[in-house]
Steps between C-alpha positions, in 0.01 A plus 500: 500500500346447158826388363487191732140403412407297188231645272250244602549558867470880451163450322375287778595764748321767302192272493508375853137587557426178297795288616373154585501389866608847619348845552679827481417556867790281607703446170826712538552686192843610611720198403752377731761299311661385824218236538678224311651247746802290445455145349341270754299765681147598430245753613184348639211654686429458875115449507492513879606853509239748641470838346712575208614217279838352571766307299781290623803310338482128451836318476457209260696230317452406136401129543338420159567606136290433198475618146215738597557565871744554783384369834627678818428370854518717810804393707458267778181360360631142482385427150738268306643589163345174359156605598531848354658366176201277453283810524716675224480198283122470547472870426699466173318179392133561598428835653661729241352350192158437656485873612614631179244299306214622720600860576719634224522620142808582299565861383791668329686746725765686311489242228535191737205277567432469878260306715381666804779355731765612249343833498506511890864420475552787244331738748689387795844523358564188307642225735308245297315331796214536756647538843311288760581577866386251770484665832311499828271790416441730802115505515442423875369149428411294824316175467279569808455874503551620135446202257519722182852518333635658171595196285683719245501844339606697206627859514503700185745769633763230436491591140614865576815655620350600825591496865421137636488372141692186423496601125397164364200290396423345831255321723497408879405159617431419877682224678303484831200279402580347166840373418674510155408199284145471654209531258376800697839678467502441124142636469609809692784559259251473216260735679764773557656440140152589362490825699839582355387415143183707559700790598717470189197452272348812656824684397455356145126503441321739753718804518589437869133476604481201736240223465218487764623314797251217451621429137865504600433259806269292286769447252757439762283222641450366154885491466502249776295267305707575185796365678382210689194390289330434836218680670579686821338306767538780750312761282223243408468390849460856621237581237313185592536477880546863610212661308327702761616834352504351144135405539437864608652618168859569592731430194799638306351779306542783762809365654537533879153647538383305794821469707349732773218243534711182514854424572511241233312694219827519281489110484160539334649726246775257409294204495219649275755653267669161468169320425384769265829488280475116494149538369637747234752246376250205497229695322751648241685168423836569632765738633503722196231724689772562763737633237214705338424668828853579612591647172180707472533866460207525756559476868153432642200252445512579139813319449331177617177564309702553177693172564173302542370528143155354591427803712440878409468624853595454870146467613446168300845365588457571872145343497621183341791450725280548813244267354775232448590518861135394587414278214838332462381302188743241356474666157444849345574834657316451826770284655857390502484218249541235796848626567431560862200550745436795711238336716143610533474875468346674814177696455455805719169469716290827546742782462856583375769759507464771251701401185815663390577505137571140370335338794211250474296275725260209465161471676199267489129485569258208556259652270518604128604854468550737211846633421516875603569756232853659494562808714800746462806256503320210672413222265291172547516145342299186580731187526397138464679172524360287226545128418686618198872567495476886490249633740286810411524883568231749422445869568117494467217288598439281813727312718347175645571388856789271395687788335700801630500873459842663420522856611822692391643835440616555147662836570850503323628786707694324783473822708128504470260479808334193640137485365194322631272245305247252576530123576299183536433375847366162626143564602494857393520513132698807392615737781694837493859495593604601850849570624640216718760564770678334782664226286842615576636205708464226233770239561651340188454131450883448452760591760753646256765617448342733252705660222436864463630753241763749589266779371211369721732506803619849435144618455405353838773714648336811357723548191320626201726386228476181334802253492381202305611173677 
């Protein structure tokens, strides 16, 4: 069998405990070389399957060709050649160069300089292009009863000679909700392309140790902006208008940690990650920060801290971003430089959920109160919206009645426990935190449909592996 496996593939198999997006619990080390299908047929996953994961064959037609991509469409989808060719042309002219600029470096491989997509092609067998498959992803979407859908996904096993592998650099894009040529469809291509680039950069720089989910998803959300140069109304609206759980601390850092408390908690993850990575770009002065993160040798929060030169630790970086969401100053680090508004931040009255690592909440009092001392991983900061353009943040002293107390968990261990702190309360000064329950039926302000990652959908079905969407 070894005679049929390229050296890099064999090394990946030997190191499968660190293989990005997959765990050895379900990665089949015994390679089945019969997985490759004839031209025009592709393996895709049926996300509606119960129990074991299932794949099926999609029959597709090549409907668009570009310098950097081949675009296939599921047979019978009714998408014209003209429409698909416009997508291929847009990919060549705008998508590819913008994504390379933001997420790639050039390195020599065997004496040949390669950017990340050229290296992806080298790993996948060298057909020279990204394969984009438009299909109706089987995810159980129903406008009335199941408004969540998989907009697209990337599957890293396509880089291997493996059963159900298509043996090419490839992404899957859904046809049910957004049609090819729409801005949302383009942004989905950019989103999934970043996941592919992140995987390849993990192979190049991180010895197959995948990046934390929140970083990969944050960069994928950033890729949508990189392509369109427009802010995602859906993500910003969710952050602004559906903030019940966000106001209780839920955010991206511990991905999926509150899905047992709210059916829509994953939308908080995507929205907060999107906003955070926009803040990183605005505060650092451009998209170079995305390239520095994705090519880092580190796979966790340290990659982000290192890329933000003005910070030496996660504690301060997290504090300033949370403060920005409350102060929203038109200038300086405590805001978004007037690029967009998130609406007034909600303060939490009286009590709050225990905070998981990375989570933070705002609270207020109608009397002046002293900022509590730090305890374990819980940190405190006083926030003030001032007439100046920057606002103020302090960790000591007194908060007056017009300010707010930020309480946050600075633990960098995403598997760490929730921790209790104290908060300001109207009429009560500082009170001790008590666990809040019974908020499981919150209804989102927007009717959907809601894009959900394939990995999130799989986890909801009880699978422990991570297939990054």
